[in-house]
ROMARMI-444639 format. One record per residue (C-alpha): residue number from 1; x, y, z. Coordinates in nm, 4 decimals. Example, Ala and Ser with C-alpha at 12.3 -4.5 7.8 and 13.67 -1.06 7.14 Angstrom:
2
k 1&X 1.2300&Y -0.4500&Z 0.7800
k 2&X 1.3670&Y -0.1060&Z 0.7140
! end
This chain:
340
k 1&X -4.8772&Y 6.6644&Z 6.0268
k 2&X -4.6478&Y 6.6038&Z 5.7030
k 3&X -4.3621&Y 6.8427&Z 5.6996
k 4&X -4.3614&Y 7.0840&Z 5.3921
k 5&X -4.0439&Y 6.9653&Z 5.1750
k 6&X -3.8111&Y 7.2743&Z 5.1289
k 7&X -3.7611&Y 7.3438&Z 4.7408
k 8&X -3.4301&Y 7.3720&Z 4.6422
k 9&X -3.2594&Y 7.5828&Z 4.3604
k 10&X -3.1815&Y 7.2342&Z 4.2027
k 11&X -3.5444&Y 7.1662&Z 4.1799
k 12&X -3.6193&Y 7.4886&Z 4.0109
k 13&X -3.3306&Y 7.4298&Z 3.7737
k 14&X -3.4968&Y 7.0635&Z 3.6815
k 15&X -3.8390&Y 7.2160&Z 3.6129
k 16&X -3.6930&Y 7.5046&Z 3.4176
k 17&X -3.4803&Y 7.2554&Z 3.2207
k 18&X -3.1455&Y 7.4562&Z 3.2894
k 19&X -2.8265&Y 7.4089&Z 3.4993
k 20&X -2.8218&Y 7.5180&Z 3.8550
k 21&X -2.5688&Y 7.7604&Z 3.7763
k 22&X -2.8079&Y 7.9118&Z 3.5133
k 23&X -3.1125&Y 7.9433&Z 3.7863
k 24&X -2.8384&Y 8.1051&Z 3.9974
k 25&X -2.7598&Y 8.3610&Z 3.7425
k 26&X -3.1246&Y 8.4308&Z 3.6844
k 27&X -3.1636&Y 8.5142&Z 4.0614
k 28&X -2.8575&Y 8.7274&Z 4.0756
k 29&X -2.9971&Y 8.9236&Z 3.7925
k 30&X -2.7041&Y 8.8623&Z 3.5706
k 31&X -2.7106&Y 8.9718&Z 3.1886
k 32&X -2.5410&Y 8.6533&Z 3.0418
k 33&X -2.8807&Y 8.4448&Z 3.0318
k 34&X -3.0897&Y 8.4187&Z 2.7384
k 35&X -3.4454&Y 8.5639&Z 2.7766
k 36&X -3.6203&Y 8.2190&Z 2.7064
k 37&X -3.4264&Y 8.0618&Z 2.9861
k 38&X -3.4777&Y 8.3497&Z 3.2153
k 39&X -3.8564&Y 8.3331&Z 3.1594
k 40&X -3.8469&Y 7.9460&Z 3.2364
k 41&X -3.6684&Y 7.9947&Z 3.5380
k 42&X -3.9019&Y 8.2647&Z 3.6792
k 43&X -4.1959&Y 8.0645&Z 3.5960
k 44&X -4.0476&Y 7.7498&Z 3.7659
k 45&X -3.9784&Y 7.9543&Z 4.0689
k 46&X -4.3481&Y 8.0908&Z 4.0879
k 47&X -4.4689&Y 7.7341&Z 4.0271
k 48&X -4.2740&Y 7.5724&Z 4.2918
k 49&X -4.2615&Y 7.8661&Z 4.5398
k 50&X -3.9255&Y 7.8692&Z 4.5568
k 51&X -3.7834&Y 8.0925&Z 4.8387
k 52&X -3.4374&Y 8.1642&Z 4.8253
k 53&X -3.2118&Y 8.0360&Z 5.1063
k 54&X -3.1246&Y 8.3016&Z 5.3636
k 55&X -2.7447&Y 8.2312&Z 5.3382
k 56&X -2.7497&Y 8.2392&Z 4.9592
k 57&X -2.9248&Y 8.5675&Z 4.9329
k 58&X -2.6125&Y 8.7604&Z 5.0181
k 59&X -2.4442&Y 8.6815&Z 4.6918
k 60&X -2.2616&Y 8.9455&Z 4.5284
k 61&X -2.2235&Y 8.9696&Z 4.1368
k 62&X -1.9026&Y 9.1440&Z 4.1236
k 63&X -1.6529&Y 8.9641&Z 4.2976
k 64&X -1.2917&Y 9.0064&Z 4.4866
k 65&X -1.2124&Y 8.6410&Z 4.4833
k 66&X -1.1294&Y 8.6749&Z 4.8438
k 67&X -1.2593&Y 8.5630&Z 5.1949
k 68&X -1.2120&Y 8.7485&Z 5.4990
k 69&X -1.0907&Y 8.5258&Z 5.8055
k 70&X -1.1140&Y 8.6833&Z 6.1582
k 71&X -0.9678&Y 8.5119&Z 6.4550
k 72&X -0.9090&Y 8.5937&Z 6.8243
k 73&X -0.5167&Y 8.5311&Z 6.8119
k 74&X -0.2943&Y 8.4768&Z 6.5068
k 75&X -0.0206&Y 8.3041&Z 6.7509
k 76&X -0.2346&Y 8.0404&Z 6.8659
k 77&X -0.2120&Y 7.7064&Z 6.7160
k 78&X -0.5649&Y 7.6323&Z 6.7796
k 79&X -0.6707&Y 7.8810&Z 6.5232
k 80&X -0.3661&Y 7.8813&Z 6.2937
k 81&X -0.4458&Y 7.5077&Z 6.2191
k 82&X -0.8145&Y 7.6080&Z 6.1396
k 83&X -0.6745&Y 7.9000&Z 5.9057
k 84&X -0.4853&Y 7.6513&Z 5.7092
k 85&X -0.7780&Y 7.4132&Z 5.6395
k 86&X -0.9745&Y 7.7226&Z 5.5061
k 87&X -0.6847&Y 7.8619&Z 5.3226
k 88&X -0.6176&Y 7.5416&Z 5.1425
k 89&X -0.9771&Y 7.4808&Z 5.0566
k 90&X -1.0057&Y 7.8607&Z 4.9213
k 91&X -0.7222&Y 7.8319&Z 4.7111
k 92&X -0.8633&Y 7.5105&Z 4.5232
k 93&X -1.1492&Y 7.7310&Z 4.4661
k 94&X -0.9125&Y 8.0010&Z 4.3211
k 95&X -0.9971&Y 8.2439&Z 4.5951
k 96&X -0.7555&Y 8.4124&Z 4.8468
k 97&X -0.7927&Y 8.4632&Z 5.2161
k 98&X -0.7186&Y 8.8028&Z 5.4185
k 99&X -0.6503&Y 8.7115&Z 5.7702
k 100&X -0.7464&Y 8.9295&Z 6.0698
k 101&X -0.6800&Y 8.9066&Z 6.4365
k 102&X -0.9103&Y 9.0810&Z 6.6930
k 103&X -0.7199&Y 8.9550&Z 7.0635
k 104&X -1.1024&Y 8.8383&Z 7.1264
k 105&X -1.2129&Y 9.1974&Z 7.1639
k 106&X -1.5496&Y 9.2635&Z 7.0713
k 107&X -1.5241&Y 9.6191&Z 6.9467
k 108&X -1.2064&Y 9.4934&Z 6.7155
k 109&X -1.4215&Y 9.2441&Z 6.5656
k 110&X -1.6876&Y 9.5025&Z 6.4965
k 111&X -1.4333&Y 9.7106&Z 6.3289
k 112&X -1.2849&Y 9.4069&Z 6.1624
k 113&X -1.6036&Y 9.3109&Z 5.9894
k 114&X -1.6783&Y 9.6856&Z 5.8829
k 115&X -1.3311&Y 9.6966&Z 5.7353
k 116&X -1.3543&Y 9.3563&Z 5.5594
k 117&X -1.7142&Y 9.4659&Z 5.4174
k 118&X -1.5509&Y 9.7904&Z 5.2755
k 119&X -1.2485&Y 9.6015&Z 5.1234
k 120&X -1.5567&Y 9.3876&Z 4.9264
k 121&X -1.4442&Y 9.0416&Z 5.0507
k 122&X -1.6548&Y 8.7816&Z 4.8920
k 123&X -1.7333&Y 8.5944&Z 5.2271
k 124&X -1.6364&Y 8.6080&Z 5.6013
k 125&X -1.5034&Y 8.2894&Z 5.8157
k 126&X -1.5255&Y 8.4096&Z 6.1877
k 127&X -1.3962&Y 8.2445&Z 6.5130
k 128&X -1.5035&Y 8.4151&Z 6.8454
k 129&X -1.5674&Y 8.3414&Z 7.2130
k 130&X -1.8971&Y 8.5008&Z 7.1638
k 131&X -2.0428&Y 8.7520&Z 6.9242
k 132&X -2.1811&Y 9.0768&Z 7.0880
k 133&X -2.4980&Y 9.2059&Z 6.9189
k 134&X -2.3068&Y 9.4760&Z 6.7835
k 135&X -2.0726&Y 9.2403&Z 6.5805
k 136&X -2.3644&Y 9.0380&Z 6.4649
k 137&X -2.5493&Y 9.3287&Z 6.3331
k 138&X -2.1996&Y 9.3974&Z 6.1251
k 139&X -2.1791&Y 9.0391&Z 5.9959
k 140&X -2.5620&Y 9.0776&Z 5.8546
k 141&X -2.5065&Y 9.4163&Z 5.7215
k 142&X -2.1912&Y 9.2952&Z 5.5426
k 143&X -2.4335&Y 9.1064&Z 5.2932
k 144&X -2.1940&Y 8.8304&Z 5.2196
k 145&X -2.1894&Y 8.4628&Z 5.3301
k 146&X -2.1008&Y 8.4127&Z 5.6731
k 147&X -1.9216&Y 8.0869&Z 5.8130
k 148&X -1.8723&Y 8.0893&Z 6.2227
k 149&X -1.6572&Y 7.8338&Z 6.3533
k 150&X -1.6689&Y 7.7246&Z 6.7215
k 151&X -1.8778&Y 8.0010&Z 6.7771
k 152&X -2.2355&Y 7.9799&Z 6.9043
k 153&X -2.5176&Y 8.1993&Z 6.7371
k 154&X -2.9085&Y 8.1800&Z 6.6825
k 155&X -2.8860&Y 8.3425&Z 6.3414
k 156&X -2.9912&Y 8.0783&Z 6.0871
k 157&X -2.8608&Y 8.2743&Z 5.7874
k 158&X -2.5014&Y 8.1886&Z 5.9040
k 159&X -2.2997&Y 7.8525&Z 5.8147
k 160&X -2.1941&Y 7.7049&Z 6.1415
k 161&X -1.9069&Y 7.4501&Z 6.1866
k 162&X -1.8593&Y 7.3071&Z 6.5515
k 163&X -1.8086&Y 7.0061&Z 6.7526
k 164&X -2.0496&Y 6.9485&Z 7.0672
k 165&X -1.8476&Y 7.0845&Z 7.3304
k 166&X -2.0953&Y 6.9675&Z 7.5892
k 167&X -2.0635&Y 6.5911&Z 7.4800
k 168&X -1.6981&Y 6.6144&Z 7.4545
k 169&X -1.6373&Y 6.7571&Z 7.7810
k 170&X -1.8483&Y 6.4984&Z 7.9354
k 171&X -1.6777&Y 6.2320&Z 7.7517
k 172&X -1.3497&Y 6.3671&Z 7.9203
k 173&X -1.4817&Y 6.3741&Z 8.2648
k 174&X -1.6062&Y 6.0420&Z 8.2133
k 175&X -1.2661&Y 5.9041&Z 8.0907
k 176&X -1.1156&Y 6.0573&Z 8.4326
k 177&X -1.3902&Y 5.8720&Z 8.6067
k 178&X -1.3342&Y 5.5274&Z 8.4333
k 179&X -0.9993&Y 5.5503&Z 8.5568
k 180&X -1.1464&Y 5.5519&Z 8.8911
k 181&X -1.1095&Y 5.9083&Z 8.9903
k 182&X -1.3770&Y 6.0438&Z 9.2035
k 183&X -1.2819&Y 6.3769&Z 9.3179
k 184&X -1.2276&Y 6.5835&Z 8.9715
k 185&X -1.1149&Y 6.9672&Z 8.9470
k 186&X -1.1987&Y 7.1752&Z 8.6782
k 187&X -1.0200&Y 7.4725&Z 8.4825
k 188&X -1.3269&Y 7.6076&Z 8.3062
k 189&X -1.3066&Y 7.8447&Z 7.9900
k 190&X -1.4057&Y 8.2281&Z 8.0166
k 191&X -1.7735&Y 8.2729&Z 8.1092
k 192&X -1.8010&Y 8.4853&Z 7.8035
k 193&X -1.7342&Y 8.2211&Z 7.5853
k 194&X -2.0778&Y 8.0368&Z 7.5789
k 195&X -1.9520&Y 7.7388&Z 7.3707
k 196&X -1.6008&Y 7.6198&Z 7.5008
k 197&X -1.6781&Y 7.7986&Z 7.8382
k 198&X -2.0246&Y 7.7313&Z 7.9311
k 199&X -2.0762&Y 7.4044&Z 7.7369
k 200&X -1.7420&Y 7.2301&Z 7.8454
k 201&X -1.8355&Y 7.3201&Z 8.2108
k 202&X -2.1897&Y 7.1941&Z 8.1779
k 203&X -2.0454&Y 6.8819&Z 8.0253
k 204&X -1.8236&Y 6.8437&Z 8.3228
k 205&X -2.1112&Y 6.8633&Z 8.5475
k 206&X -2.3363&Y 6.6310&Z 8.3604
k 207&X -2.0654&Y 6.3359&Z 8.3822
k 208&X -2.0446&Y 6.3942&Z 8.7565
k 209&X -2.4152&Y 6.3964&Z 8.8095
k 210&X -2.4704&Y 6.0835&Z 8.5619
k 211&X -2.1892&Y 5.8629&Z 8.7955
k 212&X -2.3345&Y 5.9866&Z 9.1315
k 213&X -2.0532&Y 6.2259&Z 9.2084
k 214&X -2.1264&Y 6.5563&Z 9.3607
k 215&X -2.0458&Y 6.8954&Z 9.2057
k 216&X -1.7753&Y 7.1037&Z 9.4474
k 217&X -1.7627&Y 7.4457&Z 9.3466
k 218&X -1.4303&Y 7.4751&Z 9.5365
k 219&X -1.2741&Y 7.2501&Z 9.2723
k 220&X -1.3852&Y 7.4598&Z 8.9937
k 221&X -1.1953&Y 7.7883&Z 8.8801
k 222&X -1.2660&Y 8.0034&Z 8.5581
k 223&X -1.0046&Y 8.1093&Z 8.3550
k 224&X -1.0238&Y 8.4745&Z 8.1941
k 225&X -0.8290&Y 8.3148&Z 7.8953
k 226&X -0.7178&Y 7.9842&Z 7.7305
k 227&X -0.3546&Y 8.0612&Z 7.8177
k 228&X -0.0605&Y 7.8941&Z 8.0046
k 229&X -0.0510&Y 8.1558&Z 8.2772
k 230&X -0.4095&Y 8.1301&Z 8.3360
k 231&X -0.3798&Y 7.7396&Z 8.3663
k 232&X -0.1016&Y 7.7907&Z 8.6043
k 233&X -0.2865&Y 8.0544&Z 8.8151
k 234&X -0.6174&Y 7.8734&Z 8.8110
k 235&X -0.4641&Y 7.5638&Z 8.9570
k 236&X -0.2808&Y 7.7390&Z 9.2521
k 237&X -0.6311&Y 7.9124&Z 9.3176
k 238&X -0.7953&Y 7.5604&Z 9.3462
k 239&X -0.4764&Y 7.4305&Z 9.5401
k 240&X -0.4938&Y 7.6965&Z 9.7579
k 241&X -0.8458&Y 7.6130&Z 9.8994
k 242&X -0.8654&Y 7.2456&Z 9.8370
k 243&X -0.6853&Y 6.9341&Z 9.8484
k 244&X -0.7308&Y 6.5665&Z 9.8061
k 245&X -0.8569&Y 6.5624&Z 9.4389
k 246&X -0.6686&Y 6.3121&Z 9.1972
k 247&X -0.7836&Y 6.4669&Z 8.8729
k 248&X -0.8216&Y 6.7775&Z 8.6854
k 249&X -1.0038&Y 6.8607&Z 8.3652
k 250&X -0.8691&Y 7.1738&Z 8.1815
k 251&X -1.0896&Y 7.3399&Z 7.9155
k 252&X -0.7788&Y 7.3790&Z 7.6782
k 253&X -0.4284&Y 7.2183&Z 7.6328
k 254&X -0.2770&Y 7.5808&Z 7.7176
k 255&X -0.4331&Y 7.5692&Z 8.0595
k 256&X -0.3451&Y 7.2060&Z 8.0965
k 257&X 0.0170&Y 7.2503&Z 8.0652
k 258&X -0.0147&Y 7.5814&Z 8.2908
k 259&X -0.1981&Y 7.3545&Z 8.5320
k 260&X 0.0880&Y 7.0718&Z 8.5345
k 261&X 0.3600&Y 7.3361&Z 8.6073
k 262&X 0.1322&Y 7.4462&Z 8.9228
k 263&X 0.1115&Y 7.1004&Z 9.0345
k 264&X 0.4806&Y 7.0305&Z 8.9959
k 265&X 0.5471&Y 7.3348&Z 9.1796
k 266&X 0.3514&Y 7.2376&Z 9.4854
k 267&X 0.5112&Y 6.8855&Z 9.4973
k 268&X 0.2526&Y 6.6748&Z 9.2792
k 269&X 0.3529&Y 6.4399&Z 9.0455
k 270&X 0.1568&Y 6.3972&Z 8.6963
k 271&X 0.0167&Y 6.1534&Z 8.6644
k 272&X 0.1113&Y 5.9387&Z 8.9960
k 273&X -0.0409&Y 6.1815&Z 9.1957
k 274&X -0.2998&Y 6.3764&Z 8.9912
k 275&X -0.3985&Y 6.2885&Z 8.6489
k 276&X -0.4525&Y 6.5929&Z 8.3947
k 277&X -0.6902&Y 6.5995&Z 8.0655
k 278&X -0.6763&Y 6.8987&Z 7.8303
k 279&X -0.8878&Y 6.9950&Z 7.5170
k 280&X -0.7783&Y 7.0762&Z 7.1616
k 281&X -0.5236&Y 6.8212&Z 7.0868
k 282&X -0.2508&Y 7.1142&Z 7.0050
k 283&X 0.0634&Y 6.9578&Z 6.8906
k 284&X 0.2823&Y 7.0805&Z 7.2088
k 285&X 0.0702&Y 6.8092&Z 7.3912
k 286&X 0.2510&Y 6.5258&Z 7.2038
k 287&X 0.6055&Y 6.6572&Z 7.3139
k 288&X 0.5240&Y 6.8064&Z 7.6915
k 289&X 0.6736&Y 6.6227&Z 8.0014
k 290&X 0.4360&Y 6.4195&Z 8.0388
k 291&X 0.2766&Y 6.4086&Z 7.6997
k 292&X -0.0908&Y 6.5242&Z 7.7509
k 293&X -0.4149&Y 6.2889&Z 7.7221
k 294&X -0.6650&Y 6.5567&Z 7.5372
k 295&X -0.9837&Y 6.5716&Z 7.3539
k 296&X -0.9147&Y 6.6397&Z 6.9712
k 297&X -1.0864&Y 6.8838&Z 6.7811
k 298&X -1.0698&Y 6.8420&Z 6.3782
k 299&X -0.9359&Y 7.2038&Z 6.3493
k 300&X -0.8083&Y 7.1707&Z 5.9851
k 301&X -1.1576&Y 7.0116&Z 5.8925
k 302&X -1.3377&Y 7.2760&Z 6.0519
k 303&X -1.1615&Y 7.5570&Z 5.8287
k 304&X -1.1884&Y 7.3265&Z 5.5209
k 305&X -1.5311&Y 7.2915&Z 5.5531
k 306&X -1.6157&Y 7.6288&Z 5.6441
k 307&X -1.4404&Y 7.7661&Z 5.3175
k 308&X -1.5725&Y 7.4848&Z 5.0873
k 309&X -1.9306&Y 7.5680&Z 5.2275
k 310&X -1.8790&Y 7.9530&Z 5.1416
k 311&X -1.7532&Y 7.8864&Z 4.7904
k 312&X -2.0338&Y 7.6693&Z 4.7240
k 313&X -2.2825&Y 7.9396&Z 4.8026
k 314&X -2.1015&Y 8.1894&Z 4.5974
k 315&X -2.0743&Y 7.9653&Z 4.3116
k 316&X -2.4559&Y 7.9525&Z 4.3356
k 317&X -2.5073&Y 7.6074&Z 4.4533
k 318&X -2.7303&Y 7.5138&Z 4.7420
k 319&X -2.5952&Y 7.3467&Z 5.0753
k 320&X -2.8141&Y 7.1059&Z 5.2461
k 321&X -2.6312&Y 7.1002&Z 5.5755
k 322&X -2.5135&Y 7.4873&Z 5.6474
k 323&X -2.5002&Y 7.3768&Z 6.0314
k 324&X -2.2242&Y 7.1078&Z 6.0457
k 325&X -2.1235&Y 6.9463&Z 6.3734
k 326&X -1.8119&Y 6.7481&Z 6.3566
k 327&X -1.6634&Y 6.4317&Z 6.5639
k 328&X -1.4351&Y 6.4833&Z 6.8326
k 329&X -1.2141&Y 6.2063&Z 7.0119
k 330&X -1.0105&Y 6.1590&Z 7.3016
k 331&X -0.6395&Y 6.1103&Z 7.2508
k 332&X -0.4817&Y 5.8736&Z 7.5423
k 333&X -0.1393&Y 5.9828&Z 7.6508
k 334&X 0.0712&Y 5.9594&Z 7.9695
k 335&X -0.0941&Y 6.2674&Z 8.1925
k 336&X -0.3771&Y 6.0444&Z 8.2994
k 337&X -0.3425&Y 5.7048&Z 8.4944
k 338&X -0.5606&Y 5.4837&Z 8.6866
k 339&X -0.6392&Y 5.5916&Z 9.0258
k 340&X -0.5691&Y 5.3374&Z 9.3111
! end
């Protein structure tokens, strides 16, 4: 059965003989459109059976030229680079950003969304370990375009910008396997983080299975946060119950560096005794001792694309790819070495 072609606002504009901006203003009931053009646009909508994009339905006529950006931790470089990309893109479109930090607390997230709605921001960019039902409902009620970065959701009306965390984690584990490592520990992200936590762990397990290596629960430790302290503590717990592994995959760079400190405190050298790979490609990984091999996430581009897409929606344009998945890559440094 042939798939039904989606009718775009651009198609309506062409049929009516007007620009996309004019068609958008008709949909938003703006008074600046002449009656003749308004009637032509409405006739084209009826003739083509145009149904407005769920994301674009949240457009407002009165604008504050402000985008709200919600992140878990303003001090974390992972988020700050995303914010920089979003801010640069927003400024090019004459928008300002209002930055809010929530400590990853679901209740703070919900209240922050409500606060931004009350301040009448034109759009919201959000990063979260995992959206609670209450936060999700608040985002829907905000009635503005929403872009989620590194945050899983089944809500089709939101813009999403991610990498494939499962694929990236699988590639990281396979990189270690390719160096000859057969016993690989993992410091996984929080269980509440469905993408960075669950999918990176799933990718690690897929790599082991693909290469005929058994999964050993004693070599896996879940963190409660992506911090140096958690990386250190998780590595200490793994070492207390299991030795003999030759490599570690940490689900964040901060945890990788904490892990390396724990290994050294236990008389183990990196990478001569144990190889370590991290995730995110934070700037500190290039200057740590040793420099850390890691998975690069294009964080600046994540923020830039999210802001660009929201600004396009606010300009009344259709976006063909509201759910964007960017490419990751392995950055090879000195914390990993050939086994044997």
